[in-house]
Each structure stands twice: as structure tokens, then as C-alpha cells.
VMD Tcl script that builds the backbone (N, CA, C; Angstrom):
set m [mol new atoms 510]
animate dup $m
set s [atomselect $m all]
$s set {name element resname resid chain x y z} {
  {N N MET 1 A -10.374 -46.116 -57.484}
  {CA C MET 1 A -8.968 -45.875 -57.410}
  {C C MET 1 A -8.676 -45.851 -55.699}
  {N N LYS 2 A -9.362 -44.968 -55.064}
  {CA C LYS 2 A -8.941 -45.594 -53.331}
  {C C LYS 2 A -8.014 -46.249 -53.268}
  {N N GLU 3 A -9.240 -47.305 -53.253}
  {CA C GLU 3 A -8.785 -49.245 -53.198}
  {C C GLU 3 A -7.490 -49.146 -54.151}
  {N N ILE 4 A -6.768 -49.079 -55.574}
  {CA C ILE 4 A -5.828 -49.775 -55.551}
  {C C ILE 4 A -4.730 -49.027 -54.724}
  {N N GLN 5 A -4.807 -47.487 -54.218}
  {CA C GLN 5 A -4.321 -47.072 -53.381}
  {C C GLN 5 A -3.874 -47.058 -52.239}
  {N N GLN 6 A -4.347 -47.622 -51.801}
  {CA C GLN 6 A -4.922 -48.119 -50.200}
  {C C GLN 6 A -3.789 -49.582 -50.267}
  {N N LEU 7 A -4.091 -50.198 -51.683}
  {CA C LEU 7 A -3.246 -52.038 -52.070}
  {C C LEU 7 A -1.785 -51.166 -51.784}
  {N N GLU 8 A -1.762 -50.314 -52.862}
  {CA C GLU 8 A -0.511 -50.049 -52.975}
  {C C GLU 8 A 0.335 -49.693 -51.811}
  {N N ILE 9 A -0.299 -48.686 -50.605}
  {CA C ILE 9 A -0.261 -48.468 -49.462}
  {C C ILE 9 A 0.363 -49.760 -49.183}
  {N N PHE 10 A -0.440 -50.107 -48.170}
  {CA C PHE 10 A -0.518 -51.880 -47.959}
  {C C PHE 10 A 0.464 -53.213 -48.217}
  {N N ILE 11 A 0.755 -53.465 -49.094}
  {CA C ILE 11 A 1.939 -53.340 -49.639}
  {C C ILE 11 A 3.459 -53.035 -49.571}
  {N N ARG 12 A 3.577 -51.765 -50.165}
  {CA C ARG 12 A 4.878 -50.844 -49.433}
  {C C ARG 12 A 4.776 -51.549 -47.393}
  {N N THR 13 A 4.093 -51.308 -47.104}
  {CA C THR 13 A 3.586 -51.076 -46.066}
  {C C THR 13 A 4.447 -52.955 -44.756}
  {N N TYR 14 A 3.935 -53.428 -45.804}
  {CA C TYR 14 A 4.069 -55.107 -45.080}
  {C C TYR 14 A 4.464 -56.263 -46.188}
  {N N TYR 15 A 4.761 -56.302 -47.245}
  {CA C TYR 15 A 5.535 -56.574 -48.241}
  {C C TYR 15 A 6.243 -57.339 -47.777}
  {N N SER 16 A 7.711 -56.426 -47.378}
  {CA C SER 16 A 8.823 -56.934 -46.837}
  {C C SER 16 A 9.471 -57.901 -45.757}
  {N N PHE 17 A 7.869 -57.760 -44.472}
  {CA C PHE 17 A 8.085 -58.108 -43.455}
  {C C PHE 17 A 7.600 -59.394 -43.831}
  {N N MET 18 A 6.058 -59.723 -44.851}
  {CA C MET 18 A 5.671 -60.298 -45.045}
  {C C MET 18 A 6.715 -61.673 -45.993}
  {N N CYS 19 A 7.589 -61.248 -46.542}
  {CA C CYS 19 A 8.497 -61.995 -47.211}
  {C C CYS 19 A 9.637 -62.532 -46.654}
  {N N ALA 20 A 10.193 -61.800 -45.606}
  {CA C ALA 20 A 11.026 -62.665 -44.499}
  {C C ALA 20 A 10.103 -63.491 -43.556}
  {N N THR 21 A 8.824 -63.450 -43.523}
  {CA C THR 21 A 8.210 -63.772 -42.296}
  {C C THR 21 A 8.165 -65.255 -43.051}
  {N N ALA 22 A 7.939 -65.646 -44.734}
  {CA C ALA 22 A 7.524 -66.521 -45.528}
  {C C ALA 22 A 8.513 -67.336 -45.339}
  {N N PHE 23 A 9.930 -66.152 -45.733}
  {CA C PHE 23 A 11.715 -66.977 -45.883}
  {C C PHE 23 A 12.072 -67.168 -44.965}
  {N N HIS 24 A 11.586 -67.325 -43.896}
  {CA C HIS 24 A 11.940 -67.682 -43.020}
  {C C HIS 24 A 11.362 -69.835 -41.974}
  {N N PHE 25 A 9.700 -69.517 -42.862}
  {CA C PHE 25 A 9.617 -70.986 -42.595}
  {C C PHE 25 A 10.089 -71.722 -43.720}
  {N N ILE 26 A 10.461 -71.054 -45.047}
  {CA C ILE 26 A 10.303 -71.901 -46.328}
  {C C ILE 26 A 11.543 -72.669 -46.263}
  {N N GLY 27 A 12.405 -70.804 -47.077}
  {CA C GLY 27 A 13.596 -71.584 -46.606}
  {C C GLY 27 A 13.738 -70.146 -48.697}
  {N N SER 28 A 13.215 -70.898 -49.253}
  {CA C SER 28 A 13.237 -69.986 -50.698}
  {C C SER 28 A 12.740 -68.542 -50.826}
  {N N GLN 29 A 13.653 -67.234 -51.138}
  {CA C GLN 29 A 12.609 -66.281 -51.343}
  {C C GLN 29 A 12.061 -66.505 -52.602}
  {N N ASP 30 A 11.595 -67.117 -53.233}
  {CA C ASP 30 A 10.764 -67.126 -54.612}
  {C C ASP 30 A 10.011 -67.393 -53.246}
  {N N LEU 31 A 10.103 -69.060 -53.534}
  {CA C LEU 31 A 8.627 -68.998 -52.552}
  {C C LEU 31 A 7.391 -68.116 -51.904}
  {N N ALA 32 A 9.430 -67.526 -51.151}
  {CA C ALA 32 A 8.092 -66.679 -50.107}
  {C C ALA 32 A 7.467 -65.208 -51.221}
  {N N GLN 33 A 8.285 -64.958 -52.162}
  {CA C GLN 33 A 7.717 -63.681 -52.869}
  {C C GLN 33 A 6.035 -64.466 -53.223}
  {N N ASP 34 A 6.210 -66.067 -53.416}
  {CA C ASP 34 A 4.811 -66.627 -53.866}
  {C C ASP 34 A 4.013 -66.667 -52.740}
  {N N ILE 35 A 4.268 -67.054 -51.964}
  {CA C ILE 35 A 3.350 -67.614 -50.309}
  {C C ILE 35 A 2.673 -65.220 -50.269}
  {N N THR 36 A 3.421 -65.150 -49.747}
  {CA C THR 36 A 2.962 -63.111 -50.141}
  {C C THR 36 A 2.187 -62.664 -49.682}
  {N N GLN 37 A 2.166 -63.280 -52.047}
  {CA C GLN 37 A 1.157 -62.773 -52.903}
  {C C GLN 37 A -0.349 -63.548 -52.700}
  {N N GLU 38 A -0.124 -64.461 -52.429}
  {CA C GLU 38 A -1.034 -65.370 -51.510}
  {C C GLU 38 A -1.894 -64.426 -50.657}
  {N N VAL 39 A -1.294 -64.596 -49.586}
  {CA C VAL 39 A -1.658 -64.278 -48.897}
  {C C VAL 39 A -1.842 -62.315 -49.190}
  {N N ILE 40 A -1.137 -61.689 -49.501}
  {CA C ILE 40 A -1.756 -60.180 -49.438}
  {C C ILE 40 A -3.630 -60.325 -50.553}
  {N N ILE 41 A -3.576 -61.302 -51.390}
  {CA C ILE 41 A -4.530 -62.092 -52.275}
  {C C ILE 41 A -5.693 -62.148 -51.451}
  {N N LYS 42 A -5.553 -63.520 -50.570}
  {CA C LYS 42 A -6.920 -63.174 -49.788}
  {C C LYS 42 A -6.571 -62.656 -48.015}
  {N N PHE 43 A -5.778 -61.505 -48.153}
  {CA C PHE 43 A -6.322 -60.675 -47.178}
  {C C PHE 43 A -7.407 -59.808 -47.163}
  {N N TRP 44 A -6.662 -58.934 -48.518}
  {CA C TRP 44 A -6.490 -58.145 -49.222}
  {C C TRP 44 A -9.011 -58.988 -49.890}
  {N N GLN 45 A -9.012 -59.373 -50.167}
  {CA C GLN 45 A -9.994 -60.518 -50.202}
  {C C GLN 45 A -11.233 -60.231 -48.665}
  {N N ASN 46 A -10.618 -60.113 -48.099}
  {CA C ASN 46 A -12.046 -60.555 -47.024}
  {C C ASN 46 A -11.204 -59.592 -46.042}
  {N N LYS 47 A -10.488 -58.905 -46.850}
  {CA C LYS 47 A -10.467 -57.331 -45.306}
  {C C LYS 47 A -11.639 -56.940 -44.185}
  {N N GLU 48 A -12.115 -56.698 -45.112}
  {CA C GLU 48 A -14.265 -56.050 -44.565}
  {C C GLU 48 A -14.447 -57.663 -43.169}
  {N N ASP 49 A -13.991 -58.903 -43.511}
  {CA C ASP 49 A -14.856 -59.439 -42.413}
  {C C ASP 49 A -14.199 -59.944 -41.897}
  {N N LEU 50 A -12.849 -59.422 -41.278}
  {CA C LEU 50 A -11.945 -59.523 -40.700}
  {C C LEU 50 A -11.505 -58.533 -39.211}
  {N N GLU 51 A -12.459 -59.066 -38.037}
  {CA C GLU 51 A -11.837 -57.835 -37.350}
  {C C GLU 51 A -10.582 -58.305 -36.894}
  {N N ILE 52 A -9.329 -57.202 -37.175}
  {CA C ILE 52 A -7.761 -57.374 -36.672}
  {C C ILE 52 A -7.899 -56.110 -36.104}
  {N N ARG 53 A -7.169 -56.717 -34.222}
  {CA C ARG 53 A -6.652 -55.528 -33.481}
  {C C ARG 53 A -5.141 -55.723 -34.408}
  {N N PHE 54 A -4.666 -56.607 -34.601}
  {CA C PHE 54 A -2.849 -56.475 -34.672}
  {C C PHE 54 A -2.789 -57.105 -36.085}
  {N N ILE 55 A -2.603 -55.750 -37.405}
  {CA C ILE 55 A -2.278 -56.374 -38.493}
  {C C ILE 55 A -0.996 -57.519 -38.741}
  {N N GLU 56 A 0.426 -56.826 -37.698}
  {CA C GLU 56 A 1.471 -57.622 -37.705}
  {C C GLU 56 A 1.259 -59.027 -37.319}
  {N N ASN 57 A 0.067 -59.248 -36.295}
  {CA C ASN 57 A 1.068 -60.400 -35.877}
  {C C ASN 57 A -0.394 -61.190 -36.122}
  {N N PHE 58 A -1.211 -60.287 -37.008}
  {CA C PHE 58 A -2.839 -60.915 -38.547}
  {C C PHE 58 A -2.252 -61.478 -39.577}
  {N N LEU 59 A -0.758 -61.013 -39.443}
  {CA C LEU 59 A -0.162 -61.015 -40.836}
  {C C LEU 59 A 0.639 -62.081 -41.011}
  {N N TYR 60 A 1.110 -62.147 -39.421}
  {CA C TYR 60 A 2.301 -63.303 -39.704}
  {C C TYR 60 A 1.204 -64.566 -38.830}
  {N N THR 61 A 0.551 -64.651 -38.668}
  {CA C THR 61 A 0.222 -65.361 -38.389}
  {C C THR 61 A -0.500 -66.173 -39.938}
  {N N MET 62 A -0.913 -65.138 -41.212}
  {CA C MET 62 A -0.898 -65.829 -42.280}
  {C C MET 62 A -0.191 -66.249 -42.631}
  {N N ILE 63 A 0.761 -65.830 -43.104}
  {CA C ILE 63 A 2.007 -65.708 -43.406}
  {C C ILE 63 A 2.078 -67.230 -42.566}
  {N N LYS 64 A 1.996 -67.878 -42.040}
  {CA C LYS 64 A 2.942 -69.119 -41.031}
  {C C LYS 64 A 1.915 -69.732 -41.315}
  {N N ASN 65 A 0.966 -69.540 -41.036}
  {CA C ASN 65 A -0.375 -71.155 -41.697}
  {C C ASN 65 A -0.176 -71.364 -43.329}
  {N N GLU 66 A 0.269 -70.556 -44.306}
  {CA C GLU 66 A 0.465 -70.200 -44.988}
  {C C GLU 66 A 1.746 -71.163 -45.926}
  {N N ALA 67 A 2.732 -70.824 -45.321}
  {CA C ALA 67 A 4.031 -71.771 -44.926}
  {C C ALA 67 A 3.428 -73.484 -45.226}
  {N N LEU 68 A 2.909 -72.761 -43.738}
  {CA C LEU 68 A 2.969 -74.584 -43.317}
  {C C LEU 68 A 2.470 -75.387 -44.503}
  {N N ASN 69 A 1.308 -75.278 -44.543}
  {CA C ASN 69 A 0.648 -75.574 -46.156}
  {C C ASN 69 A 1.000 -75.877 -47.069}
  {N N TYR 70 A 2.347 -75.321 -47.154}
  {CA C TYR 70 A 2.865 -75.079 -48.222}
  {C C TYR 70 A 3.435 -76.543 -48.319}
  {N N LEU 71 A 4.575 -76.749 -46.702}
  {CA C LEU 71 A 5.469 -77.530 -46.972}
  {C C LEU 71 A 4.586 -78.909 -46.397}
  {N N ARG 72 A 3.331 -79.042 -45.891}
  {CA C ARG 72 A 2.995 -80.333 -46.085}
  {C C ARG 72 A 2.692 -80.622 -46.940}
  {N N GLY 73 A 2.119 -79.525 -47.902}
  {CA C GLY 73 A 1.874 -79.949 -49.102}
  {C C GLY 73 A 3.104 -80.438 -50.011}
  {N N VAL 74 A 3.813 -80.069 -50.132}
  {CA C VAL 74 A 5.858 -81.046 -50.478}
  {C C VAL 74 A 6.011 -81.711 -49.441}
  {N N GLU 75 A 5.467 -81.667 -48.436}
  {CA C GLU 75 A 5.826 -83.530 -48.257}
  {C C GLU 75 A 5.133 -83.993 -48.159}
  {N N ARG 76 A 3.769 -84.451 -48.932}
  {CA C ARG 76 A 2.880 -85.174 -49.154}
  {C C ARG 76 A 3.482 -85.948 -50.543}
  {N N GLU 77 A 3.621 -84.789 -51.272}
  {CA C GLU 77 A 3.798 -84.959 -52.320}
  {C C GLU 77 A 5.521 -85.848 -52.422}
  {N N ASN 78 A 6.386 -85.643 -51.128}
  {CA C ASN 78 A 7.411 -86.842 -51.634}
  {C C ASN 78 A 7.077 -88.023 -50.902}
  {N N LYS 79 A 5.997 -88.299 -50.103}
  {CA C LYS 79 A 6.125 -89.415 -49.688}
  {C C LYS 79 A 5.234 -90.046 -51.088}
  {N N ARG 80 A 4.004 -90.200 -51.616}
  {CA C ARG 80 A 3.420 -89.997 -52.715}
  {C C ARG 80 A 4.567 -90.422 -54.146}
  {N N ILE 81 A 5.465 -89.739 -54.209}
  {CA C ILE 81 A 6.877 -90.069 -55.294}
  {C C ILE 81 A 7.466 -91.119 -54.361}
  {N N SER 82 A 8.151 -90.788 -53.692}
  {CA C SER 82 A 8.837 -92.324 -52.809}
  {C C SER 82 A 7.980 -93.676 -52.841}
  {N N LYS 83 A 6.731 -93.561 -52.406}
  {CA C LYS 83 A 5.460 -94.951 -52.391}
  {C C LYS 83 A 5.881 -94.940 -54.493}
  {N N LEU 84 A 5.715 -94.285 -55.168}
  {CA C LEU 84 A 5.847 -95.048 -56.372}
  {C C LEU 84 A 6.917 -95.299 -56.268}
  {N N GLU 85 A 8.266 -94.659 -56.251}
  {CA C GLU 85 A 9.118 -95.138 -56.197}
  {C C GLU 85 A 9.564 -96.864 -56.935}
  {N N ILE 86 A 8.814 -96.712 -54.810}
  {CA C ILE 86 A 8.878 -98.575 -54.266}
  {C C ILE 86 A 7.896 -99.248 -54.627}
  {N N GLU 87 A 7.012 -98.355 -54.660}
  {CA C GLU 87 A 6.234 -99.765 -56.242}
  {C C GLU 87 A 6.241 -100.106 -56.969}
  {N N THR 88 A 7.719 -98.957 -57.724}
  {CA C THR 88 A 8.304 -99.069 -58.971}
  {C C THR 88 A 8.958 -100.591 -58.717}
  {N N SER 89 A 9.948 -100.451 -57.994}
  {CA C SER 89 A 11.195 -101.375 -57.834}
  {C C SER 89 A 10.151 -102.607 -57.459}
  {N N GLU 90 A 9.541 -102.636 -56.741}
  {CA C GLU 90 A 9.545 -103.744 -56.142}
  {C C GLU 90 A 8.109 -104.304 -57.677}
  {N N ASP 91 A 7.990 -104.269 -58.201}
  {CA C ASP 91 A 7.624 -104.307 -59.216}
  {C C ASP 91 A 8.277 -104.551 -59.863}
  {N N SER 92 A 9.496 -104.453 -60.793}
  {CA C SER 92 A 10.639 -104.659 -61.457}
  {C C SER 92 A 10.814 -105.206 -60.680}
  {N N HIS 93 A 11.243 -105.635 -58.839}
  {CA C HIS 93 A 12.130 -106.548 -58.413}
  {C C HIS 93 A 10.809 -108.337 -59.131}
  {N N VAL 94 A 9.631 -107.838 -58.697}
  {CA C VAL 94 A 9.017 -109.276 -58.942}
  {C C VAL 94 A 8.525 -109.438 -60.628}
  {N N LEU 95 A 9.050 -108.516 -61.800}
  {CA C LEU 95 A 8.950 -108.991 -62.921}
  {C C LEU 95 A 10.306 -109.835 -63.032}
  {N N ASN 96 A 11.231 -109.014 -62.756}
  {CA C ASN 96 A 12.815 -109.895 -62.590}
  {C C ASN 96 A 12.790 -111.381 -62.746}
  {N N LEU 97 A 11.939 -111.351 -61.055}
  {CA C LEU 97 A 12.066 -112.491 -60.975}
  {C C LEU 97 A 11.512 -113.337 -61.832}
  {N N LEU 98 A 9.873 -112.997 -61.990}
  {CA C LEU 98 A 9.058 -114.237 -63.429}
  {C C LEU 98 A 10.167 -113.789 -64.170}
  {N N ILE 99 A 10.956 -112.926 -64.607}
  {CA C ILE 99 A 11.640 -113.258 -66.224}
  {C C ILE 99 A 12.671 -114.622 -66.348}
  {N N ALA 100 A 13.206 -113.894 -64.095}
  {CA C ALA 100 A 14.686 -115.119 -64.661}
  {C C ALA 100 A 13.610 -116.942 -63.847}
  {N N GLU 101 A 12.913 -116.435 -63.585}
  {CA C GLU 101 A 12.019 -118.198 -63.406}
  {C C GLU 101 A 11.571 -119.135 -64.666}
  {N N GLU 102 A 11.277 -117.801 -65.660}
  {CA C GLU 102 A 11.053 -118.472 -67.151}
  {C C GLU 102 A 11.898 -118.882 -67.372}
  {N N THR 103 A 13.280 -118.106 -67.435}
  {CA C THR 103 A 14.312 -118.405 -68.096}
  {C C THR 103 A 14.798 -119.492 -68.132}
  {N N ASN 104 A 14.486 -119.262 -66.909}
  {CA C ASN 104 A 15.221 -121.101 -65.808}
  {C C ASN 104 A 14.522 -122.658 -66.661}
  {N N GLN 105 A 13.044 -121.500 -66.649}
  {CA C GLN 105 A 12.377 -122.974 -67.437}
  {C C GLN 105 A 12.890 -123.720 -68.468}
  {N N LEU 106 A 12.778 -122.790 -68.982}
  {CA C LEU 106 A 12.843 -122.138 -70.813}
  {C C LEU 106 A 14.692 -122.934 -70.647}
  {N N LEU 107 A 15.373 -123.025 -70.627}
  {CA C LEU 107 A 16.409 -123.343 -70.528}
  {C C LEU 107 A 16.387 -125.256 -69.849}
  {N N ILE 108 A 15.872 -125.448 -68.574}
  {CA C ILE 108 A 15.798 -126.872 -68.038}
  {C C ILE 108 A 15.295 -127.586 -69.461}
  {N N GLN 109 A 14.235 -127.258 -70.376}
  {CA C GLN 109 A 13.336 -127.544 -71.324}
  {C C GLN 109 A 14.729 -127.371 -72.250}
  {N N ALA 110 A 15.235 -127.039 -72.896}
  {CA C ALA 110 A 16.620 -126.982 -73.358}
  {C C ALA 110 A 17.044 -128.472 -72.978}
  {N N ILE 111 A 17.323 -129.141 -71.522}
  {CA C ILE 111 A 18.586 -129.101 -71.531}
  {C C ILE 111 A 18.194 -130.723 -71.363}
  {N N ASN 112 A 16.657 -130.578 -71.242}
  {CA C ASN 112 A 16.091 -132.494 -71.727}
  {C C ASN 112 A 16.521 -132.614 -73.161}
  {N N GLN 113 A 15.769 -131.713 -73.706}
  {CA C GLN 113 A 16.536 -132.104 -75.152}
  {C C GLN 113 A 17.320 -133.271 -75.921}
  {N N LEU 114 A 18.656 -132.782 -74.450}
  {CA C LEU 114 A 19.689 -133.145 -74.183}
  {C C LEU 114 A 20.515 -134.743 -74.657}
  {N N PRO 115 A 21.323 -135.179 -75.316}
  {CA C PRO 115 A 21.368 -136.608 -74.315}
  {C C PRO 115 A 21.630 -136.373 -73.088}
  {N N THR 116 A 21.828 -137.812 -72.436}
  {CA C THR 116 A 21.767 -138.035 -70.878}
  {C C THR 116 A 23.069 -137.266 -70.000}
  {N N GLN 117 A 24.386 -138.125 -70.230}
  {CA C GLN 117 A 25.121 -137.897 -69.633}
  {C C GLN 117 A 25.489 -136.406 -69.981}
  {N N SER 118 A 25.498 -135.732 -70.736}
  {CA C SER 118 A 25.418 -133.944 -71.180}
  {C C SER 118 A 24.592 -133.243 -70.282}
  {N N ALA 119 A 22.722 -133.045 -70.261}
  {CA C ALA 119 A 22.603 -133.570 -69.927}
  {C C ALA 119 A 22.732 -133.008 -68.182}
  {N N ARG 120 A 22.950 -133.669 -67.861}
  {CA C ARG 120 A 22.904 -133.928 -66.018}
  {C C ARG 120 A 24.869 -132.761 -66.364}
  {N N ILE 121 A 25.533 -132.758 -66.881}
  {CA C ILE 121 A 27.119 -132.065 -67.376}
  {C C ILE 121 A 26.552 -131.248 -66.877}
  {N N MET 122 A 25.012 -130.575 -67.875}
  {CA C MET 122 A 24.889 -129.351 -68.018}
  {C C MET 122 A 23.832 -128.896 -65.955}
  {N N ARG 123 A 23.058 -129.835 -65.780}
  {CA C ARG 123 A 22.729 -129.063 -64.341}
  {C C ARG 123 A 23.896 -129.806 -63.540}
  {N N LEU 124 A 24.844 -129.981 -63.884}
  {CA C LEU 124 A 26.180 -130.169 -62.384}
  {C C LEU 124 A 26.279 -128.606 -62.367}
  {N N VAL 125 A 26.605 -128.160 -63.736}
  {CA C VAL 125 A 27.647 -127.060 -63.645}
  {C C VAL 125 A 26.922 -125.833 -63.483}
  {N N LEU 126 A 24.822 -126.726 -63.774}
  {CA C LEU 126 A 24.614 -124.709 -63.584}
  {C C LEU 126 A 24.143 -124.511 -61.614}
  {N N SER 127 A 24.530 -125.690 -60.667}
  {CA C SER 127 A 24.443 -126.319 -59.442}
  {C C SER 127 A 25.611 -125.867 -59.288}
  {N N GLY 128 A 26.515 -125.232 -59.655}
  {CA C GLY 128 A 28.326 -124.524 -59.537}
  {C C GLY 128 A 28.725 -125.376 -59.228}
  {N N TYR 129 A 29.207 -127.151 -59.915}
  {CA C TYR 129 A 29.874 -127.996 -59.708}
  {C C TYR 129 A 31.480 -127.336 -61.134}
  {N N GLU 130 A 31.705 -127.430 -60.467}
  {CA C GLU 130 A 33.426 -127.564 -61.698}
  {C C GLU 130 A 33.677 -128.822 -62.545}
  {N N ASN 131 A 34.587 -128.576 -63.283}
  {CA C ASN 131 A 35.173 -129.665 -64.433}
  {C C ASN 131 A 35.573 -131.057 -63.992}
  {N N LYS 132 A 36.286 -130.566 -62.618}
  {CA C LYS 132 A 36.771 -131.430 -61.582}
  {C C LYS 132 A 35.785 -131.984 -60.995}
  {N N GLU 133 A 35.232 -131.093 -60.097}
  {CA C GLU 133 A 33.946 -131.809 -59.656}
  {C C GLU 133 A 33.186 -132.764 -60.031}
  {N N ILE 134 A 32.531 -132.563 -61.404}
  {CA C ILE 134 A 31.744 -133.598 -62.262}
  {C C ILE 134 A 32.104 -134.483 -62.279}
  {N N SER 135 A 33.727 -134.078 -62.909}
  {CA C SER 135 A 34.562 -135.320 -63.645}
  {C C SER 135 A 34.042 -136.267 -62.143}
  {N N GLN 136 A 34.909 -136.500 -60.552}
  {CA C GLN 136 A 34.583 -137.672 -59.619}
  {C C GLN 136 A 33.338 -136.732 -59.314}
  {N N VAL 137 A 32.155 -136.957 -60.000}
  {CA C VAL 137 A 31.555 -136.894 -60.255}
  {C C VAL 137 A 30.904 -137.934 -60.517}
  {N N MET 138 A 30.870 -138.450 -61.919}
  {CA C MET 138 A 30.621 -138.494 -62.488}
  {C C MET 138 A 31.501 -139.806 -63.002}
  {N N GLY 139 A 32.816 -140.277 -62.457}
  {CA C GLY 139 A 33.110 -141.307 -62.138}
  {C C GLY 139 A 33.559 -141.014 -63.911}
  {N N VAL 140 A 34.442 -140.377 -64.886}
  {CA C VAL 140 A 35.123 -139.449 -66.019}
  {C C VAL 140 A 36.000 -138.798 -66.012}
  {N N SER 141 A 37.080 -139.005 -66.813}
  {CA C SER 141 A 38.382 -137.689 -66.850}
  {C C SER 141 A 37.644 -136.400 -66.960}
  {N N VAL 142 A 38.169 -135.422 -67.008}
  {CA C VAL 142 A 38.260 -133.864 -66.808}
  {C C VAL 142 A 38.038 -133.281 -68.021}
  {N N ASN 143 A 38.894 -134.402 -69.374}
  {CA C ASN 143 A 38.425 -133.945 -70.866}
  {C C ASN 143 A 37.947 -134.567 -71.257}
  {N N THR 144 A 36.754 -135.936 -70.466}
  {CA C THR 144 A 35.548 -136.169 -71.381}
  {C C THR 144 A 34.711 -134.590 -70.925}
  {N N ILE 145 A 34.842 -134.285 -69.339}
  {CA C ILE 145 A 33.361 -133.263 -68.458}
  {C C ILE 145 A 33.201 -132.480 -70.044}
  {N N LYS 146 A 34.942 -131.800 -70.402}
  {CA C LYS 146 A 35.244 -130.193 -71.455}
  {C C LYS 146 A 34.548 -131.105 -72.416}
  {N N THR 147 A 34.248 -132.151 -73.199}
  {CA C THR 147 A 34.382 -132.137 -74.800}
  {C C THR 147 A 32.380 -132.147 -74.259}
  {N N LEU 148 A 32.113 -132.249 -73.375}
  {CA C LEU 148 A 31.091 -133.067 -72.804}
  {C C LEU 148 A 30.007 -131.617 -73.918}
  {N N LYS 149 A 31.062 -130.806 -72.128}
  {CA C LYS 149 A 30.429 -130.026 -71.658}
  {C C LYS 149 A 29.537 -129.155 -72.563}
  {N N TYR 150 A 31.165 -128.576 -73.577}
  {CA C TYR 150 A 31.090 -127.593 -74.049}
  {C C TYR 150 A 31.048 -128.076 -76.280}
  {N N ALA 151 A 29.768 -129.188 -76.369}
  {CA C ALA 151 A 29.534 -130.489 -76.791}
  {C C ALA 151 A 27.291 -129.794 -76.134}
  {N N ALA 152 A 27.150 -129.695 -75.744}
  {CA C ALA 152 A 26.055 -129.846 -74.482}
  {C C ALA 152 A 26.127 -127.870 -75.368}
  {N N ILE 153 A 26.179 -127.833 -74.732}
  {CA C ILE 153 A 25.773 -125.557 -74.655}
  {C C ILE 153 A 26.176 -125.915 -76.127}
  {N N ARG 154 A 26.699 -126.267 -77.086}
  {CA C ARG 154 A 26.872 -125.644 -78.715}
  {C C ARG 154 A 25.872 -125.983 -79.335}
  {N N LYS 155 A 25.055 -127.272 -78.717}
  {CA C LYS 155 A 23.081 -127.998 -78.266}
  {C C LYS 155 A 22.506 -127.316 -78.241}
  {N N LEU 156 A 22.927 -126.450 -77.406}
  {CA C LEU 156 A 21.749 -125.994 -76.171}
  {C C LEU 156 A 21.771 -124.082 -77.610}
  {N N ARG 157 A 22.792 -123.229 -78.134}
  {CA C ARG 157 A 22.419 -122.554 -79.235}
  {C C ARG 157 A 22.760 -122.756 -80.076}
  {N N GLU 158 A 22.545 -123.983 -80.376}
  {CA C GLU 158 A 21.123 -124.223 -81.991}
  {C C GLU 158 A 19.963 -124.490 -81.242}
  {N N TYR 159 A 19.626 -125.077 -80.910}
  {CA C TYR 159 A 18.776 -125.147 -79.491}
  {C C TYR 159 A 17.968 -124.250 -79.551}
  {N N PHE 160 A 17.928 -122.934 -78.910}
  {CA C PHE 160 A 17.406 -121.853 -78.962}
  {C C PHE 160 A 18.008 -120.575 -80.167}
  {N N ASP 161 A 18.962 -120.832 -81.451}
  {CA C ASP 161 A 18.867 -120.620 -82.326}
  {C C ASP 161 A 17.473 -121.486 -83.349}
  {N N SER 162 A 16.838 -122.093 -83.438}
  {CA C SER 162 A 16.109 -122.601 -83.877}
  {C C SER 162 A 14.895 -122.291 -83.160}
  {N N HIS 163 A 15.191 -122.054 -81.786}
  {CA C HIS 163 A 13.840 -121.203 -81.412}
  {C C HIS 163 A 13.505 -120.383 -81.119}
  {N N PRO 164 A 13.800 -118.941 -82.387}
  {CA C PRO 164 A 13.768 -117.982 -81.883}
  {C C PRO 164 A 12.555 -116.915 -81.180}
  {N N GLU 165 A 12.053 -118.093 -81.070}
  {CA C GLU 165 A 10.086 -117.168 -79.965}
  {C C GLU 165 A 10.641 -118.072 -79.136}
  {N N LEU 166 A 11.098 -118.742 -78.709}
  {CA C LEU 166 A 11.973 -118.656 -76.351}
  {C C LEU 166 A 12.633 -117.906 -76.364}
  {N N VAL 167 A 13.410 -116.784 -77.310}
  {CA C VAL 167 A 14.465 -115.784 -77.378}
  {C C VAL 167 A 13.869 -114.563 -76.796}
  {N N THR 168 A 12.780 -114.352 -77.487}
  {CA C THR 168 A 12.466 -113.620 -77.233}
  {C C THR 168 A 11.869 -113.288 -76.394}
  {N N ILE 169 A 10.616 -114.044 -76.021}
  {CA C ILE 169 A 10.040 -113.689 -73.994}
  {C C ILE 169 A 11.498 -112.885 -73.636}
  {N N LEU 170 A 12.893 -113.828 -73.815}
  {CA C LEU 170 A 13.321 -113.253 -72.795}
  {C C LEU 170 A 13.949 -112.321 -73.005}
}
mol reanalyze $m
mol bondsrecalc $m
mol representation Tube
mol addrep $m
């Protein structure tokens, strides 16, 4: 019973000081209270083994160390999270590159199934050429290029529609 009364007196005497000190380091009232409670428990459990001349200085040091340990833990956790985010974004980037490469390979295979002139037009379209430029390269009219291009696109659609297993990969 005497032990409980001593603890109550200790808490009434030092709790506000300890909370204010923790708040100074942490900046959160709730966390400051949690840290203060942890320090009180540690202090009270070990008080018999401690030789203390100035209790306020000792409690200040305990609070400071506990607060700094908490902040270091938060910093480590934030580093872990940011590292995971970086790894996840890198994994996502690599996965997107792989999907894009596989998609290109499937498209190239489909284009190779087209008649020679249509396949050439589609390769030039994918290289960024406009209809007018393609007509100049191939020596045919722009209308012929448009007709062959749209016919090739229709055949590519039919190819992918008839091969649904290729589309599910994408």
C-alpha cells in the first residue's frame, strides 16, 4: 500500500514535467504521454538499483533518451517504407517494360502474317511515319496507303480476335 502511495506522489510530482519534456522532443501530446508512462514504469521498476542525486536531471535524461529512441524507430520505419515503395515502383517499371516488350513481339508476329506491302506500311506507321511520308517512301498514292493501312488494321484485329490467348497475356 505504501508503495502505491509513493508511486502516486511520484506521478503527481513529476508527470507534468516529464510530459512537457517528451512533448518538446516528439511534438505530439499523445506520444508524449505514452513515452512518459513508459519511463515511469522503467524508473519505478529499477529505482532500487539507481543512485540518483538529482532526480529531475535523471528523469529528463530518461525522457530524452526514450523520445530519441522513438524518433529513431520512426525514421527507420520510414526508410523501410520508402525503400519498399522504391522497390515496388522499380518492380512495376520492370514489369511494364516486360509487358510492353511482349506486346511488341506479339504485334510483330501478327504484322508478319500480313501481305508484304501491308506489313511494310504497318511497320512504317509504328515507326512514326505519317501517311504522306509512307506514300513517298513506297511510291504510291496517299489514298492507297490509307486503304492498305486500314485493311491491315482490320486484319490485325481479326488475328487477335481469333487468338484470344494472346490477348489475355496483355
